[in-house]
C-alpha positions in Angstrom: 106.5 89.4 72.7 109.2 91.7 74.0 112.4 89.8 74.9 113.9 90.7 78.3 117.1 92.8 78.2 120.0 91.2 79.9 120.8 92.3 83.4 123.8 94.7 83.4 125.2 97.3 85.8 124.3 99.9 83.1 120.7 98.7 83.1 120.5 99.0 86.9 122.1 102.4 86.9 119.6 103.5 84.2 116.7 102.3 86.4 118.2 104.3 89.3 118.3 107.4 87.1 114.7 106.8 86.2 113.8 106.6 89.9 115.5 109.9 90.5 113.6 111.6 87.6 110.4 110.1 88.9 111.0 111.6 92.4 111.1 108.2 94.1 114.7 108.3 95.2 116.7 110.2 97.8 120.4 110.4 98.1 123.2 111.4 100.5 123.9 110.2 103.9 121.6 112.4 106.0 118.6 112.1 103.6 119.0 108.3 103.4 119.1 107.9 107.1 116.1 110.2 107.6 114.1 108.3 104.9 114.8 104.9 106.6 114.0 106.2 110.1 110.8 107.7 108.9 109.6 104.5 107.4 109.6 105.8 103.8 112.5 103.7 102.5 112.1 100.5 100.5 115.7 99.8 99.5 119.1 101.2 100.5 121.7 101.0 97.8 125.3 101.5 98.8 128.3 102.1 96.7 131.1 99.5 96.6 133.6 102.1 97.6 133.5 105.2 99.8 133.5 105.8 103.5 133.2 102.4 105.3 132.2 104.1 108.5 129.2 105.9 106.9 128.2 102.8 105.0 128.3 100.7 108.2 126.1 103.2 110.0 123.6 103.2 107.2 123.6 99.4 107.1 122.9 99.4 110.9 120.0 101.8 110.4 118.6 99.7 107.5 118.8 96.6 109.7 117.1 98.3 112.6 114.3 99.7 110.3 113.9 96.5 108.3 115.0 98.0 105.1 116.6 95.8 102.4 120.2 96.8 101.5 122.2 96.1 98.3 125.7 97.2 97.1 126.5 98.0 93.5 128.7 100.4 91.5 131.1 103.0 92.6 130.1 106.2 94.3 131.0 108.0 91.1 128.7 105.7 89.0 125.8 106.1 91.5 126.2 109.9 91.4 126.4 110.0 87.7 123.2 107.9 87.4 121.3 110.7 89.1 123.2 113.6 87.7 125.0 114.4 91.0 128.4 114.2 92.5 129.6 111.0 94.2 126.9 109.2 96.2 127.8 106.4 98.6 124.1 105.9 99.4 120.7 106.2 97.8 117.3 105.1 99.0 114.4 104.0 96.8 111.1 105.2 98.2 108.8 103.2 95.9 107.9 99.6 96.8 107.6 98.4 93.2 110.9 100.0 92.0 112.6 98.8 95.2 111.6 95.2 94.4 112.6 95.6 90.8 116.0 96.9 91.6 116.6 94.3 94.3 115.8 91.6 91.8 118.1 93.1 89.1 121.0 93.6 91.5 120.6 90.0 92.9 120.4 88.6 89.4 123.6 90.5 88.3 125.3 89.1 91.4 124.3 85.5 90.4 125.6 86.2 86.8 128.9 87.5 88.1 129.3 84.6 90.5 128.7 82.0 87.8 131.1 83.8 85.4 133.8 83.7 88.2 133.2 79.9 88.7 133.5 79.4 84.9 137.0 80.9 84.9 
């Protein structure tokens, strides 16, 4: 039986890259907003840095359209994961991958919080 790999930021970014190559991801402010408003979005992923004004607007759209939202990595790391320049936002268009990434990001958050408490 295959043992689960540990949850790391690199594993999450790798899954984001796979989503891009599979064509189930869109990126960039306008494309993300359009995907959410059209009902195609499953998950909005925002960078931890970048334009707060743009991220706040996308978070509002996600809330209005009932799209889950998570934050991870820097804009540079998100862009690198999909072979592009800096990206403050990406949207996952596939329900299965959206749920997988949400789960991984949430698990990484729990791991990081427990590590902080242990310090």
